[in-house]
C-alpha positions as CSV (number, residue, x, y, z in Angstrom):
1,M,91.3,87.5,125.2
2,T,93.5,87.8,128.2
3,H,92.7,90.0,131.1
4,T,93.3,90.8,134.8
5,T,90.8,91.6,137.4
6,T,92.1,95.1,138.1
7,D,93.9,97.9,136.4
8,R,95.8,99.1,139.4
9,P,98.2,97.5,141.8
10,T,97.9,97.9,145.6
11,R,101.6,98.9,146.1
12,E,102.4,102.6,145.8
13,A,105.4,103.6,143.8
14,S,108.0,106.1,145.0
15,G,108.7,109.4,143.4
16,A,111.9,108.1,141.9
17,V,110.2,105.5,139.7
18,V,109.6,107.8,136.8
19,P,113.1,109.3,136.5
20,V,114.6,105.8,136.9
21,L,112.4,104.3,134.1
22,A,113.0,107.3,131.9
23,F,116.8,106.9,132.4
24,A,116.5,103.2,131.4
25,G,114.7,104.4,128.2
26,I,117.4,106.9,127.5
27,V,120.1,104.3,127.9
28,V,118.4,102.0,125.5
29,A,117.9,104.7,122.9
30,V,121.6,105.5,123.1
31,M,122.2,102.2,121.3
32,Q,120.5,103.5,118.2
33,T,122.9,106.4,117.6
34,L,126.0,105.2,119.4
35,L,128.0,104.5,116.2
36,V,126.7,107.4,114.1
37,P,130.0,109.5,114.6
38,V,132.1,106.6,113.3
39,I,129.8,105.2,110.5
40,K,132.1,106.3,107.7
41,D,135.1,104.7,109.4
42,L,133.5,101.4,110.2
43,P,134.8,99.6,107.1
44,Q,138.4,100.5,108.0
45,L,137.9,99.8,111.7
46,L,136.5,96.3,111.1
47,G,138.6,95.5,108.0
48,T,135.6,94.9,105.8
49,S,133.7,96.4,102.9
50,P,131.2,99.2,103.3
51,S,128.2,97.0,102.5
52,N,129.2,94.5,105.1
53,A,129.9,97.2,107.7
54,T,126.3,98.4,107.5
55,W,125.2,95.1,109.1
56,V,126.6,96.6,112.4
57,L,123.7,99.1,112.3
58,T,121.2,96.9,110.5
59,S,121.5,94.0,113.1
60,T,120.5,96.3,116.0
61,L,117.6,97.7,114.1
62,L,116.2,94.2,113.2
63,S,116.7,92.7,116.7
64,G,115.0,95.8,118.3
65,A,112.0,95.5,116.0
66,V,111.6,91.8,116.8
67,A,112.1,92.4,120.6
68,T,109.6,95.1,121.3
69,P,106.3,93.2,120.9
70,I,107.8,90.0,122.2
71,M,109.2,91.5,125.4
72,G,106.0,93.5,125.9
73,R,103.9,90.3,125.9
74,L,106.3,88.5,128.1
75,G,106.2,91.4,130.6
76,D,102.4,91.2,130.6
77,L,102.5,87.5,131.4
78,Y,105.5,87.2,133.8
79,G,106.2,90.7,135.2
80,K,107.2,93.9,133.5
81,R,110.0,94.8,135.9
82,R,111.5,91.3,135.5
83,L,111.6,91.6,131.7
84,L,112.9,95.2,131.9
85,I,115.9,94.0,133.9
86,A,116.4,91.1,131.5
87,S,116.3,93.5,128.5
88,L,118.9,95.7,130.1
89,A,121.1,92.7,131.0
90,V,121.1,91.4,127.5
91,M,122.1,94.9,126.3
92,V,125.0,95.0,128.8
93,V,126.3,91.6,127.6
94,G,126.0,92.8,124.0
95,A,127.9,96.0,124.7
96,L,130.7,94.1,126.4
97,V,130.9,91.6,123.5
98,S,131.3,94.6,121.0
99,A,133.8,96.3,123.3
100,L,136.1,93.4,123.2
101,T,136.3,92.7,119.5
102,S,137.1,94.2,116.1
103,D,135.9,91.1,114.2
104,L,132.9,91.8,112.0
105,I,130.8,88.7,112.9
106,T,131.4,89.1,116.6
107,M,130.6,92.8,116.4
108,I,127.3,92.1,114.6
109,A,126.4,89.5,117.3
110,G,127.1,92.0,120.1
111,R,125.1,94.7,118.3
112,T,122.2,92.3,117.8
113,L,122.1,91.7,121.6
114,Q,122.1,95.4,122.2
115,G,119.0,95.8,120.0
116,F,117.0,93.6,122.2
117,A,117.0,96.3,124.8
118,M,114.4,98.3,122.8
119,G,111.7,96.2,124.6
120,A,112.5,98.3,127.7
121,I,110.5,101.3,126.3
122,P,107.0,99.6,126.2
123,L,107.8,97.7,129.5
124,G,108.5,101.0,131.2
125,I,105.3,102.5,129.9
126,G,103.4,99.5,131.2
127,L,105.0,99.8,134.6
128,M,104.0,103.4,134.8
129,R,100.4,102.6,134.0
130,D,100.3,99.9,136.6
131,M,101.8,101.9,139.4
132,L,101.2,105.6,139.0
133,P,98.0,107.6,139.9
134,R,96.2,108.9,136.9
135,E,97.1,112.5,137.5
136,K,100.8,111.7,137.2
137,L,100.5,109.1,134.4
138,G,100.3,111.5,131.4
139,S,103.6,113.4,132.0
140,A,105.4,110.2,133.0
141,M,104.4,108.2,129.9
142,A,105.3,111.3,127.8
143,L,108.8,111.3,129.3
144,M,109.2,107.6,128.8
145,S,108.0,107.7,125.2
146,S,110.2,110.7,124.4
147,S,113.3,109.0,125.9
148,I,113.8,107.4,122.4
149,G,114.5,110.8,121.0
150,V,116.2,112.2,124.1
151,G,118.7,109.3,124.3
152,G,119.4,109.5,120.5
153,G,119.9,113.3,120.7
154,L,122.2,113.3,123.7
155,A,124.2,110.4,122.5
156,L,125.4,112.2,119.3
157,P,127.7,114.8,120.9
158,L,128.9,112.5,123.7
159,A,129.7,109.7,121.3
160,A,131.4,112.2,118.9
161,L,133.5,113.5,121.8
162,V,134.6,109.9,122.8
163,A,135.2,108.8,119.2
164,Q,137.3,112.0,118.6
165,H,139.6,111.6,121.7
166,A,139.6,107.9,122.6
167,D,139.5,104.4,121.1
168,W,136.1,103.8,119.6
169,H,135.6,100.7,121.7
170,A,135.2,103.0,124.7
171,L,131.7,103.8,123.3
172,F,130.7,100.2,124.2
173,Y,132.3,100.2,127.6
174,G,130.4,103.4,128.4
175,A,127.1,101.9,127.1
176,A,127.7,98.8,129.3
177,G,128.3,101.0,132.3
178,L,125.1,103.0,131.7
179,G,123.2,99.7,131.3
180,A,124.6,98.3,134.6
181,L,123.6,101.5,136.4
182,A,120.1,101.4,135.0
183,I,119.7,97.8,136.2
184,A,120.9,98.7,139.7
185,L,118.6,101.7,139.9
186,T,115.6,99.6,138.7
187,L,116.3,96.9,141.3
188,L,116.5,99.5,144.1
189,V,113.6,101.8,143.1
190,V,111.1,100.1,140.8
191,P,108.7,97.6,142.4
192,E,107.2,94.8,140.3
193,S,103.7,95.3,139.0
194,P,101.2,92.7,140.3
195,A,99.1,93.1,137.1
196,R,99.3,89.9,135.0
197,A,97.7,88.8,131.8
198,E,96.2,85.3,131.8
199,G,97.2,82.7,129.3
200,T,100.5,81.4,127.9
201,F,103.2,82.8,125.7
202,D,102.5,82.3,122.0
203,V,105.8,80.7,120.8
204,L,104.6,80.1,117.2
205,G,103.2,83.6,117.1
206,A,106.6,85.0,118.2
207,I,108.5,83.0,115.6
208,G,106.0,84.0,112.8
209,L,106.2,87.7,113.7
210,S,110.0,87.6,114.0
211,A,110.3,85.9,110.6
212,G,107.9,88.3,109.0
213,L,109.6,91.4,110.4
214,V,113.1,90.3,109.4
215,L,111.8,89.5,105.9
216,F,110.2,92.9,105.6
217,L,112.8,95.1,107.3
218,L,115.8,93.4,105.7
219,P,115.1,94.6,102.1
220,I,114.1,98.0,103.4
221,T,117.5,98.5,105.1
222,K,119.6,96.8,102.4
223,G,117.5,97.8,99.3
224,S,119.9,100.6,98.3
225,D,122.8,98.1,98.2
226,W,121.0,95.2,96.6
227,G,118.9,97.3,94.2
228,W,115.2,98.0,94.8
229,T,114.1,96.0,91.7
230,S,116.6,93.1,92.3
231,G,115.3,89.6,92.7
232,T,116.5,89.4,96.3
233,T,114.7,92.6,97.4
234,L,111.4,91.8,95.6
235,G,111.6,88.1,96.7
236,L,112.1,89.1,100.4
237,F,109.2,91.5,100.2
238,A,106.9,88.8,98.7
239,A,108.0,86.3,101.4
240,A,107.3,88.9,104.1
241,A,103.8,89.4,102.8
242,V,103.1,85.7,102.8
243,V,104.5,85.0,106.2
244,L,102.7,88.0,107.8
245,V,99.4,87.0,106.3
246,L,99.7,83.5,107.5
247,W,100.8,84.8,110.9
248,G,97.8,87.0,111.1
249,V,95.4,84.1,110.3
250,M,97.0,82.0,113.0
251,E,96.9,84.8,115.6
252,L,93.1,85.2,115.0
253,R,92.7,81.5,115.9
254,V,94.9,81.4,119.0
255,K,93.2,81.7,122.4
256,A,96.1,83.8,123.9
257,P,97.8,85.4,120.9
258,L,101.1,87.3,121.0
259,V,99.3,90.3,119.4
260,D,95.5,90.6,119.8
261,L,94.7,91.6,116.2
262,R,91.1,92.3,117.1
263,T,92.3,94.9,119.6
264,T,94.8,96.2,117.1
265,A,92.0,96.7,114.6
266,R,90.1,99.1,116.8
267,P,90.2,102.6,115.2
268,A,91.9,104.2,118.2
269,V,94.8,101.6,118.1
270,L,95.0,101.2,114.3
271,F,95.2,104.9,113.4
272,T,97.6,105.6,116.3
273,N,99.9,102.9,115.0
274,L,99.7,104.2,111.4
275,A,100.4,107.7,112.5
276,S,103.3,106.4,114.6
277,I,105.0,105.2,111.4
278,M,104.8,108.7,109.9
279,V,106.2,110.3,113.1
280,G,109.1,107.8,113.0
281,V,109.8,108.8,109.4
282,S,109.9,112.5,110.2
283,F,112.0,112.0,113.3
284,Y,114.8,110.2,111.6
285,V,115.1,112.6,108.7
286,V,116.5,115.4,110.8
287,S,119.0,113.0,112.4
288,L,120.3,112.0,109.0
289,V,120.4,115.4,107.4
290,L,121.6,118.0,109.9
291,P,124.8,116.2,111.1
292,Q,125.9,115.8,107.5
293,L,125.1,119.4,106.5
294,L,127.0,120.7,109.5
295,Q,130.1,118.7,108.9
296,L,130.4,119.2,105.1
297,P,133.4,121.5,104.4
298,K,132.6,125.1,103.5
299,A,134.4,124.6,100.2
300,T,131.3,122.8,98.9
301,G,129.5,126.2,98.9
302,Y,126.8,125.0,101.3
303,G,128.5,122.9,103.9
304,L,128.8,124.6,107.3
305,G,132.3,123.2,108.2
306,Q,131.7,122.2,111.8
307,S,133.6,119.5,113.7
308,M,132.0,116.2,114.7
309,V,131.6,117.4,118.3
310,V,130.2,120.8,117.4
311,A,127.7,119.2,115.0
312,G,126.6,116.8,117.7
313,L,126.1,119.7,120.2
314,L,124.0,121.7,117.6
315,V,121.8,118.7,117.1
316,A,121.5,117.7,120.8
317,P,118.7,120.3,121.5
318,L,116.5,118.0,119.5
319,G,116.6,115.5,122.3
320,L,116.7,118.1,125.1
321,T,113.6,119.9,123.8
322,M,111.8,116.6,123.6
323,M,112.5,116.1,127.3
324,V,111.3,119.6,128.2
325,T,108.2,119.0,126.2
326,A,106.9,116.2,128.4
327,P,105.4,118.3,131.2
328,V,104.0,120.7,128.6
329,Y,102.3,117.8,126.9
330,A,100.8,116.7,130.2
331,R,99.1,120.1,130.7
332,L,97.9,120.2,127.1
333,S,96.6,116.7,127.1
334,A,94.8,117.1,130.4
335,R,92.9,120.0,128.9
336,Y,92.4,118.9,125.3
337,G,93.2,115.2,125.1
338,P,96.1,113.2,123.5
339,K,94.5,113.3,120.0
340,V,94.7,117.1,119.9
341,T,98.3,117.1,121.2
342,L,99.3,114.6,118.5
343,I,97.8,116.8,115.8
344,L,99.5,119.9,117.3
345,G,102.8,118.1,117.5
346,M,102.7,117.1,113.8
347,L,101.7,120.6,112.8
348,I,104.8,121.9,114.6
349,I,106.9,119.2,112.9
350,A,105.6,120.4,109.5
351,I,106.4,124.0,110.3
352,G,109.9,123.0,111.4
353,Y,110.6,121.1,108.2
354,G,108.9,123.8,106.0
355,A,111.0,126.5,107.6
356,G,114.1,124.3,107.4
357,L,113.9,124.4,103.6
358,G,115.2,128.0,103.9
359,L,117.3,127.7,107.0
360,M,120.3,125.8,106.0
361,S,122.9,128.5,105.5
362,A,124.3,128.9,109.0
363,A,125.0,126.8,112.1
364,W,122.6,128.7,114.3
365,Q,119.8,128.0,111.9
366,S,120.4,124.3,112.4
367,L,120.0,124.9,116.1
368,V,116.6,126.6,115.5
369,I,115.4,123.7,113.3
370,A,116.5,121.2,116.0
371,V,114.6,123.0,118.7
372,V,111.3,123.4,116.7
373,L,111.4,119.8,115.5
374,G,112.2,118.6,119.0
375,A,109.1,120.4,120.4
376,G,106.9,118.9,117.7
377,I,108.3,115.4,117.9
378,G,108.2,115.5,121.7
379,L,104.5,116.3,121.6
380,A,103.7,113.7,119.0
381,Y,105.8,110.9,120.7
382,S,104.3,111.8,124.1
383,S,100.7,111.4,122.7
384,L,101.2,108.0,121.3
385,P,101.3,105.9,124.5
386,A,98.4,107.8,126.0
387,L,96.3,107.0,123.0
388,I,97.3,103.3,123.2
389,V,96.8,103.0,126.9
390,G,93.4,104.6,126.6
391,A,92.3,102.0,124.1
392,V,93.5,98.7,125.5
393,P,93.1,96.8,128.9
394,A,95.9,97.1,131.4
395,S,96.7,93.4,130.9
396,E,97.7,94.2,127.3
397,T,99.6,97.4,127.9
398,G,103.1,96.0,127.4
399,A,102.2,94.1,124.2
400,A,100.2,97.0,122.7
401,N,102.9,99.6,123.5
402,G,105.5,97.1,122.2
403,L,103.6,97.0,118.9
404,N,103.4,100.8,118.8
405,T,107.2,101.1,119.4
406,L,107.6,98.7,116.6
407,M,105.6,100.9,114.3
408,R,107.9,103.8,115.1
409,S,110.9,101.6,114.4
410,I,109.4,100.7,111.0
411,G,109.0,104.4,110.3
412,T,112.7,105.1,111.1
413,S,113.7,102.1,109.0
414,V,111.7,103.3,106.0
415,S,113.1,106.8,106.6
416,S,116.7,105.6,106.7
417,A,116.3,103.6,103.5
418,V,114.4,106.3,101.5
419,I,116.6,109.3,102.6
420,G,119.7,107.3,102.1
421,M,118.6,106.5,98.6
422,V,117.7,110.2,97.9
423,L,121.0,111.5,99.2
424,A,123.0,108.9,97.3
425,N,121.1,109.6,94.0
426,T,121.5,113.4,94.3
427,A,125.2,113.3,95.5
428,N,128.1,114.7,93.5
429,D,131.2,112.6,92.8
430,V,134.2,114.4,94.1
431,G,137.5,112.5,93.6
432,G,135.6,109.2,93.9
433,V,133.7,110.3,97.0
434,A,130.0,110.8,97.0
435,V,129.2,114.2,98.5
436,P,125.6,115.0,99.5
437,T,124.1,118.1,97.8
438,M,121.8,120.8,99.1
439,H,119.2,119.6,96.6
440,G,119.3,116.2,98.3
441,F,118.9,117.8,101.8
442,R,115.9,119.8,100.6
443,V,114.2,116.8,99.0
444,S,114.7,114.9,102.3
445,F,113.0,117.7,104.2
446,L,110.1,117.7,101.7
447,I,109.7,113.9,102.2
448,A,109.5,114.4,106.0
449,T,106.9,117.1,105.4
450,A,104.8,114.8,103.3
451,A,105.1,112.0,105.9
452,V,103.8,114.4,108.6
453,A,100.9,115.5,106.3
454,I,99.9,111.8,105.9
455,G,100.2,111.4,109.7
456,L,97.9,114.4,110.2
457,V,95.2,112.9,108.0
458,L,95.5,109.6,109.9
459,A,95.2,111.4,113.2
460,L,92.0,113.1,112.1
461,F,90.4,109.6,111.9
462,L,91.2,108.9,115.5
463,P,88.0,108.5,117.5
464,R,87.2,111.5,119.7
465,Q,88.5,110.9,123.2
466,Q,87.1,112.5,126.2
467,R,89.4,114.8,128.2
468,P,90.5,113.4,131.5
469,S,88.2,115.9,133.3
470,D,85.3,114.7,131.2
471,A,86.2,111.0,131.7
472,L,85.6,111.5,135.4
473,R,82.0,112.4,134.9
474,L,79.3,110.0,136.0
475,R,77.9,108.2,133.0
476,A,74.5,107.2,134.1
477,S,71.2,106.5,132.5
478,S,68.0,107.8,134.0
479,E,66.0,105.0,132.3
480,E,68.1,102.5,134.2
481,D,67.4,104.2,137.6
482,A,71.0,105.2,137.9
483,V,72.2,106.9,141.1
484,P,71.6,110.7,140.6
485,A,74.9,112.5,141.3
486,R,76.9,115.3,140.1
487,A,79.9,114.7,137.8
488,E,82.4,115.3,140.6
489,E,81.0,112.4,142.6
490,A,82.4,110.0,140.0
491,L,85.8,110.8,141.5
492,R,84.7,108.5,144.3
493,G,83.8,105.3,142.4
494,F,84.6,102.8,139.7
495,R,85.2,103.3,136.1
496,G,86.5,101.3,133.1
497,R,85.2,99.5,130.0
498,V,82.9,96.6,129.3
499,L,84.5,94.3,126.8
500,D,83.6,91.0,125.1
501,A,85.7,87.9,125.1
502,H,87.8,89.3,122.2
503,G,88.5,92.6,123.8
504,V,85.9,94.5,121.7
505,P,83.9,97.2,123.6
506,V,80.3,96.4,124.4
507,A,77.8,99.2,124.1
508,R,74.7,99.5,126.3
509,A,75.8,96.8,128.7
510,R,74.0,97.2,132.1
511,V,76.6,97.6,134.9
512,T,75.1,97.3,138.4
513,L,76.9,98.3,141.6
514,I,76.0,96.1,144.6
515,D,77.1,96.9,148.2
516,R,78.2,94.5,151.0
517,R,74.5,94.0,152.0
518,G,73.5,92.9,148.6
519,R,71.6,96.1,147.8
520,Q,71.9,98.0,144.5
521,A,74.0,101.1,145.0
522,G,74.0,102.3,141.4
523,A,73.5,101.3,137.8
524,T,74.4,102.6,134.4
525,L,74.7,101.6,130.7
526,S,78.1,101.5,129.0
527,E,78.8,104.1,126.3
528,P,79.4,103.2,122.6
529,D,83.1,102.8,123.4
530,G,82.3,100.4,126.2
531,S,83.2,102.9,129.0
532,Y,81.2,103.2,132.2
533,A,81.5,105.1,135.5
534,L,79.7,104.6,138.8
535,A,79.9,106.6,142.0
536,V,80.1,104.8,145.4
537,P,78.1,106.1,148.4
538,A,80.9,105.0,150.8
539,Q,84.1,103.1,151.0
540,G,84.1,99.3,151.3
541,P,83.8,96.2,149.2
542,Y,81.4,96.1,146.2
543,V,80.4,93.7,143.4
544,L,80.0,95.1,139.9
545,A,77.6,92.9,137.8
546,A,77.6,93.4,134.1
547,K,75.2,92.0,131.5
548,A,74.6,92.5,127.8
549,V,72.5,90.9,125.1
550,G,74.3,88.0,123.5
551,H,76.8,87.6,126.4
552,G,76.8,85.8,129.7
553,P,76.6,87.7,132.9
554,L,79.8,88.7,134.9
555,A,80.3,89.6,138.6
556,S,83.6,91.2,139.7
557,S,84.4,92.1,143.3
558,A,86.5,95.1,144.2
559,T,87.1,97.4,147.1
560,H,87.0,101.2,147.1
561,A,89.2,103.0,149.7
562,G,86.9,106.0,149.9
563,D,89.4,108.5,148.6
564,A,89.1,110.9,145.7
565,R,90.7,108.6,143.2
566,P,88.5,106.3,141.0
567,V,89.2,102.6,140.8
568,D,89.8,101.4,137.3
569,L,88.2,98.1,136.5
570,D,87.6,96.6,133.1
571,L,84.7,94.0,132.9
572,A,85.3,91.2,130.4
573,L,82.0,89.4,129.5
574,P,82.1,85.7,128.8
575,A,81.7,84.6,125.2
576,E,78.7,82.3,125.8
577,T,75.3,83.5,124.6
578,V,72.7,83.3,127.2
579,T,69.1,82.6,126.2
580,A,66.6,84.7,128.1
């Protein structure tokens, strides 16, 4: 396991850090929907076949999926701000490459570089955890997590406006400009986090994961073109299974793995990631269905006959509502916890899609669907990083959130493939052109509803998390002569988790607080989830000594400033067994 000695840096962040990081996340998300308004024209614009033109979108998806866990781990090791700037710089280079070409291969290369910027989302979440006080962290992470949807929603009308009135290459020049602005703001406002993971970068793990993801996502994104039962599709799925199993076996044996699978297997992390896939599926359905429904001509009998720009404006509230939901999430999560807000968000998504089955006959109804789904998806997306951050040490925040972002990307990839197949199979042939049908749109909404239902079941299996107000209570054991104190006194102390060498929580570990004179100032036993909390009688330096059966003892020094904010400190016990 890798770890750091503290969960909090000493440098305070300015109030501009959150909006700057959120802006970077929005800029990155723009890459995902930048070409949606010109998808149907890409074969003509690039002088190629429709099947080849889809690689312009597929390449970004694949590189983004590969980049998120890798950049997260590199950020944990070498600095999250540094890797955030690197991600944005690669995106700018990719945007300029695409802006200067109409050649298919060169365009795919540029789009691949743009996809690497997706690693900025988990890096931004990690920076927030390292820099922000706990009372501001919830809403900040919610905004950063929602930036994926916000950027995608806002990009649709803006990209449509540019594509309708200017050369389509202007889209890439605009993206490069936004990326350069995000880099400049990050350099000026965002400090580097001092938190570092120990160990080295797992190169073989990165290669294995990249190969496995490409082998898995490639047939998902191209299955409709190749045929779902073709030898190529089935062969790639089989190869992906073999590679990912071998990669997992290797990661379990590496001292400093790219992805700590033991941490990933914890119920809090596992079920959050599985639910993330379902949220990703539901999010992408509305992005695929509503723009097509709005732009279909009224002559079809169900199309709403709107222009490209108007359709984008009617779908834009999806992203705007997600942004507005972030502060609402913070209040709900502070009172009920992120598990409850995740469940609430998915319930709202289910209501939105259920109501949407009967709200497809007018443009204003699409606006209602977008607002309702935006609120639900905003709550769900906002809950995911809080659940992950609450389950992993600070030194693994970047990698863990990178993996969670990857799960959402897998969800959107599956959604794109399945909904694309449904719409294609239910389309009517009109003069050689496949026109989606209302039946196909409704089946797509039913699939999204089913995905959310599965996500709800998975969320119910999440371990019960204490509300932030409860987490501040003093966890003490009278049988261990713990310092008697009221719950509020834990605001002035240390808290964290006791973990073994593999990152697994250790229950009933004795944690003793020793002051500068070597006297015991408090003691407690860790909870079943490894958590502990100890109040301090006064500010100053302390030593926290931890010991558990089957583990060696640990002593960690830390200083408390004496203010009302608790100091977060995870205690990682050595692997050696000590004989009494």
